[in-house]
N, C-alpha and C positions, 0 to 999 in steps of 0.2 A: 598482514606480517607473516612472513616465511618462517617455517620451523625445521629444525633438522633433528631427525630422529636417529640415535645410535644403537644399534643392538649388539651387545657383546656377552660372551661367557668368560671373557678373561677378566676377573673381578678381585683376584686375590694378590695380595701385596702391593706396595707403594709404586711399583712399576707397571701394574696391570692397567690395561686400556681405561677401565672404569675409574681408577683412581686418579689417572691423567686427564680425563675428559670430565670429571665432575667439577673441576675449576670453573667451566662455563655453562653448567647444567641449570636449568629453571626447574626441572622436575626429574626426579629419580624413581623408575618402577622396579621392584625387585619383588621375586617370589619366595614364600616363607620357608620352602624345604631346600633350597640351595641359594641362600640369600647373599646380597652385596651388603657387607657389614659397614654402616654408616656410623663410624666412630666420632668422638668430639674432633679430633684432628681433621678428618674429611669434611665435615660440616662446617669447620670454621673457615677452611680452605675455599668451600664452595660459596663465594659471595653472592652469586645469583639464585641460590636455591631457595625455592618457595614451598615445594611440596615433595613430600617423600611418600610414594604409594606401595602399599604391599598388594600384589595381585594374589590376594587370599586374605586370610585373617593373621593377626599376630604383628608384634613389632618388637620381638626379642632382639632383633638384628639392628635396630636403632639406638642410638644414645638418645633417649627421649629427653633427658635434662639439657642435652647440648642442643636439641632441636628446639626446645623451648626457650632456651637462652638466645637463638640466633633466628627466633620467629619463623622458623620452618614448620609447616602443618605436616603432621604424619596421619594418614588416613588408610583405611584398609576396606575391603569388600565385605561388608558387614552381613552376616548370615549366610555366606557363600558355602561354608562347610562346617557349620555348627553341628548338623545331625551326624556328618561322617565322623567327626571327632568324638561326639559323644558315644557313638556306637563302638568306636575303636577303644575307648576308655572301659567299655563293659567288656569287650573282648579281652583287653589286657588284664582285667580283674579277674576274669574266669581262668584265665590261661595260668596266672601267677597262683592262685589259690589252689587249682588242680595240679601245680608244678609240671604243666605240660610240655614246656620247651625242653627241659632237662631229660624228662622221661622220653619224649619223642626221640632226641640225640641218642640216647641207650638203646632204644629199640631199633633205630637206624642203623647203629653200629654193629648189630646181632646180638645185643645184650638184653637181658630182662630179669628184673628181680620183683616179683610182686609184692613182697613183703615191704622192700624199699620203696616202691611206688606208693603203697597205701599209708607208709609211715609219714610221707611228705605231702599227701594229697588230702584236701579238705573240701567239705560242702560249703557253699556260700551262704547256704540258708542259715539264718540266725546270727550272721556276722554282723558287726557294727562297720557301716561304710561312711566315710566322711568325704566332703569336698571343701577345699579351701577357695573360695568364691562360687556364688551360686548364681552366676548369670546365665547367658543362653546356653553355654556349653555344660556348665556344672550343674545346672537345674535339670537339663536333659537326661544328663547322665544318671541323677537320683531318680527320675521317672523311669527310666529303663532298668533300674536295680530293684524297684519296689515290687515287681512281680516274684522276684526270687525270695520274697519274705524275710529281707534284711532290715536292720535298723538303720536308719538314714540320718545323718548329721550334717550340719554345715556351719561354715564361719563365713560372714560377709561383711563388709562395712556398712551395707544397708540390710536391714531385715525385710525378709519375704513377706507378703501380705498373709495375714492369718489364716484366710482361705486356702492358700497353697500348703502352709504348713499342717492344717488338719487334713487336707486331702492326702498328703504323702506321709503323714505322721512324723514329721521332720523335727528334730531337736536342734535348736538355735544355739550357737557357742559364741560367747563374747570374746573369745580369743583362740589363736591357733594352739596355745598350750592345752586349753580345756578339751579342745577337739581331739587332738593326738592322744591324749591321755586315755580315751575310751574306745578308739577305733582300732579295728584290725586292718583296715585299708583306709589309705588316704590318697585322694586324688588332687593335684594342685592345678587349679584352673584360672589363676589370676595373671595378669599381664607383668613382665619384668619392667620394673622403674626403680627408682630409688627407695621408694617405701616398702617393696616387696624383696629387693635384693638381699639375699642373706637371711632370708625369713626362716629357712631351714638349714640346720647344721648337725654335726653327729650327735649333739646332744638331744 
């Protein structure tokens, strides 16, 4: 059987090439950082669609419930950038705790106030760091934060083995509410689907 491969960056809006061509597509491949959003409307329009592939990890750009309803498999390249993302989490935690970005902007514009910088800059040592979901990325981030002498917390549908909890001195929480009540920093590492949508709000 011959296959037709269409590559396009025209993916936004109902008049885009991707939206028009999906009608005949068997497989859609999208990247996670500039994705083609597979909404319910598009999935239901794509009668031949069998697989939606992320050329990376993550599926936030796919309506997972619509995919399940229409028997479309959603797959990713597991493990491909778990370490990169966990390292990015650590970098963001350190930069936020240190108020790096705003202080860098002040210094770059020619200003500097050491009292102001000190007032809004903290040590991460001794802080309580938590992750919502402790899968590949969440657990890797916790491992990387351990040497900073932080208190580590996690919430997950499935509790980690006791050996890992002891190794990293982890505190397990049975609810997100319990976790956020004690943590200085919370990182969210769960996929977006109907069960996790709106998990966090202003309250």
